[in-house]
N, C-alpha and C positions, 0 to 999 in steps of 0.2 A: 566561345570564338571559334569552333571547327568550323561552323556553317560560313563564314564571314568569307570571301571573294578573296583570295590574295594580291597583295598592289606588288606587281614585280617591278626590280630597277636592274637594267640590263647592267649598266657601264656605272662606272666608278662616278664619271662626270656629271650623271645623273644624281647620284647621290649626292652630293657636294651642291649639285642646284637644288634640289629638295632642303637640304639642308641649310639651305642660306650661306653656303659656304662659298670663299671665292673659287675658280677652275682651278682643279688640280696642278701639281707642276709637273706630272707626269698621270698619264690616262690609265697607265695600267697598275698602279703602286702608291697610296697614299696613306702616310701615318698623320692622324688625325687630331690632336688634343681636343676633346670634347667638351672640356669649360671654354670653348672659342664659340661653341653653337651656343646662338642665344636660345634663352629658353622660351621651348612652343607654350602653345596653350592646350590644357588639356583635351580630351576628345572620346571618343566614342571605341572601343576596342578595335585595334585592325591588326592585321594579319600580312606579312613582307614576304619577298622571295627575294633574295638577291640571285645573280648570278657570277656573281664571286665569290674569294670569300672572305671571311671576316673573324679577327682575332680580336678582341676587345676585352678589355681591362677596366674596369667601372665600378669608381666610387662614386656616395650621395647621391644614385638617382632612385627618386623618387615614385617612379613607376613602376609594374609587376612585367616582367617578360616571360613569356609562357614558351616554351619549348620542348617540342613532346605533351608529355604528361606531368613533368616539373616546373613549377614557377620558382622563380630566382630574386630578392629581393636587392642584392648587391651592397647590403647595410656595410661588409667587410673588406671590402676590393674582391670581388669575383671575378674570373677570368674565365672565357669562352669560346667554342669555336665551330664557325659555321659553315657548312662546304654548300657551294653553287646548288641552286634548285630546292634548297629546304626550307619551310615552313616556319615561320614564328611569330607571335602572338604580341602585342604592348597593351597595355592595359594601366587606367589609373583608379586610384580609387576616389579620387572626387575631379569629377570632369574640368570643374572651375578654377583649379588649380593649376598652375603652368610645370610644366614637366623642363625640370634641370637634371644635368648630366656634369661629371667631371671625369678625366680618366685618361686613358688614351684607346685610340683604335686604329687598327692597322687594315686594310684593305687590299686583296692581291685578284689582278684577275688571273684565270685563266692562262690567259695568251702569253702572259710576263713569263710564264714560265716555260715557255716551248722550247723543244730545242737544250734543256736541262732535266738531268739526272731528277731533279727534283717534282717534274711535270707529275712522275707516274709514283714515284715516294713516296708524295704527301699524300697520297691514297692509303697508304698503309698505315699511316698513323688513326689508332684506333678514336683516340677522343674526337676527330672530328663526327664517328657516330655516337659513340655512348657520354660524350657531354650532351647531348639530350636529354638525358637524364641524371649527369652529376656532371654540376659545374668546377672549377678549379680554385679551391683556396689557398690562398697565398700566404707567406711571411711577410714584415717587412721587408726583409734582405732580398727572398726572392721576387716580390712584387719591383723592388731596385735593379735586379739582375734585366726583370722582362721590358723595364722601361727603357733601361739604358741599352738595350740591343733595339727597339723600336726607333729610337733617336739616334740611331748612327745609321741605320737605314734611311731614318729620314735627312740626316745629314748630306749622306752620299746620294740622294737625289736633287737634293737643291744641291751641290754641287754643279760641273761643267758636266754632261755626260760626256762617257769618253767607251772607246770598246773594252776596256775594265768595270764600267759601273755594274753591268747586268750580274757579273759573277761576283762583284764584292754583296749586292744586297744577297744574290743566291745563298752565298756562304752564311749572311745574318741572318736570312730566315731559316736557314739549317738551324742553326745554331739556337734558335728561339726555339725550335719545335723541337729540339734534342732536350732542352732545359724543360720546356712542358713535359714531356717524356718523362726524365726525371722526376718531376714535383708530381704528375700523374700516379707514377709507382708508390711512392710516398705516402701518399694518400689513401692509395688502394689500401697500404699495410698499414694505417696510423688507424685506418676505419673498421677494424677487425671485425667489432660488436656490430655494426652494419651488416657486414658480410657476413657474417655468422649466421644473423637474422634470415638475408636473401636464402641461404643455407638451408635453413629448416624449415624455410616455405618449401623451398624445390624439393627436398627431401619428401614432402609434406603431399605434394604437387601430385611426384614422382608415382607415391604409394596409392594413391585413389586412381590416378589414369592405370597404372596396370595391374591393378584389383578391381578392375570395372571390365566392360565388353569394350569398351573404346579402342584397343590393340586391334581386337576383330574387324569393327565397324570403320576405324581410321586411319591404322596401322600405327608405325613407332610416331611419337609426338615430336615434333619440328623443333629446332631451338628458338625460330621465331612465336611458333604458337608458345612455348613454356617460357621467354621472354612477357609475351602479349598478356600471359594468365600472371604474374607475376610485377605488372605494371614498370621492364624497366625493359630499356634497347637489348638486343644481342649482344653487341659488344662490351656493352658493363657488365651484363650478367657473365659473361664467359670471361672478362678482366678481373672482376673480384672472387671468380671462383679459382682462379688461375692463381690469384695471390694467396688465396687461403688453402685452397687444396693440391694445387698444381695441377689441375685436371680443369680440361674447358667443357662445355655447355654440353656437347655432344658428347664425349666421355660418360661425361655424370647417366646419360640417356643409355647408353650401350651398358653399362657397368650394374643398371639394374636392369637392364633387358638381359644379360646374360644369368643373373640372379634368378630370374625369372623362369629362365629355360632351363638351370640346371634345377630346381624345385620338380619343374614338370618331368624333367626325365628319369631323378632317382624318385617319384613318389607315384608315377603314373605308369601305365602299359600303354600309351600311346605312342605311336612312330614320330620318328623324326619330323615328316612331311607334316603331320598332322597338330605338330605343337607349332611347326615352324608359321603354318598357317593362323594358329590361335594365335601367336605372338605380335603375328600382321606383316607376315612378308607372303608376298603375291609368288615367290621362288623358293621354294626351300633351299638350293643350295647356295642360295643368299646367305640364307640363315645357317648355313652349315659352314661357310666360309668367314663368316664373322666370329662363332662361336670357337672357330679353330684357333684364327689368329689373336684372340682373348685368352685362351685358356691351354691354346698350344697340344689341344684333343680336340679329336670330329668328336658332334655327340653320341654317337653309337660309342666311341671307345671310352670315351665318361659314364657312359651310361655301365657298361660293362665292368667299371671300374668298382661299380656298387655289388657285382657279385661272387 
């Protein structure tokens, strides 16, 4: 599906038109009962890009959605988040079988958030990034909470729009995002087996990297490099590691680097500059600064402590 040219849907009105829905009551925000969308014929895999935020809770969805490297089937009710400009694909196992949907969909155009604190704050919710690889599973009670908030938003823009309408809808949207944050945090905590597996793979990957000549040739591995190698998104990787160890991916990389530096300082006669270059630093002073930040000692002070 990666080679399929994505079809871009620029407005919420255009989405309504494509899905055979009535014109939205508000051009910048819409809550859709997915059961009202008529079953559509099966089709070849397609890729889509929205120019607006999408928050969906889907049940009984008999197609597959591919978002990043992860495929979701929505058999038990799954919520996931798409930011403007992100590519996702839809495919069916049987092209002759109609696609059916149930659940709820909230669409928010970025223009609706203008002149509100949420315009900037919405980008800080990590699940808009790591949902690429980890959708949100909800209990029945949690699902009812989310649906209730979506219906409150719908009821507000169904009413006569006045000067308070945007503030009320923004408050409900912030509440939905806060609850989602809570549920995601719970999901990280309750999925420790998965997180431990990721941590083990990370440690193995860093072992291989630091014990090869990759440091000299490529420098320190970036968080993006590590995430790609582990087939997860950077945000999801750091979220998992923080839930398990309290440290981000970058902190794990730096800790491994300091371990390697201590080994070289204590077992070789190489100069600090030579060790810095060996560890992928272009400027030795950058290495010395990081080492002192992590250990409270300069590299030479650390070396002298062994004499």
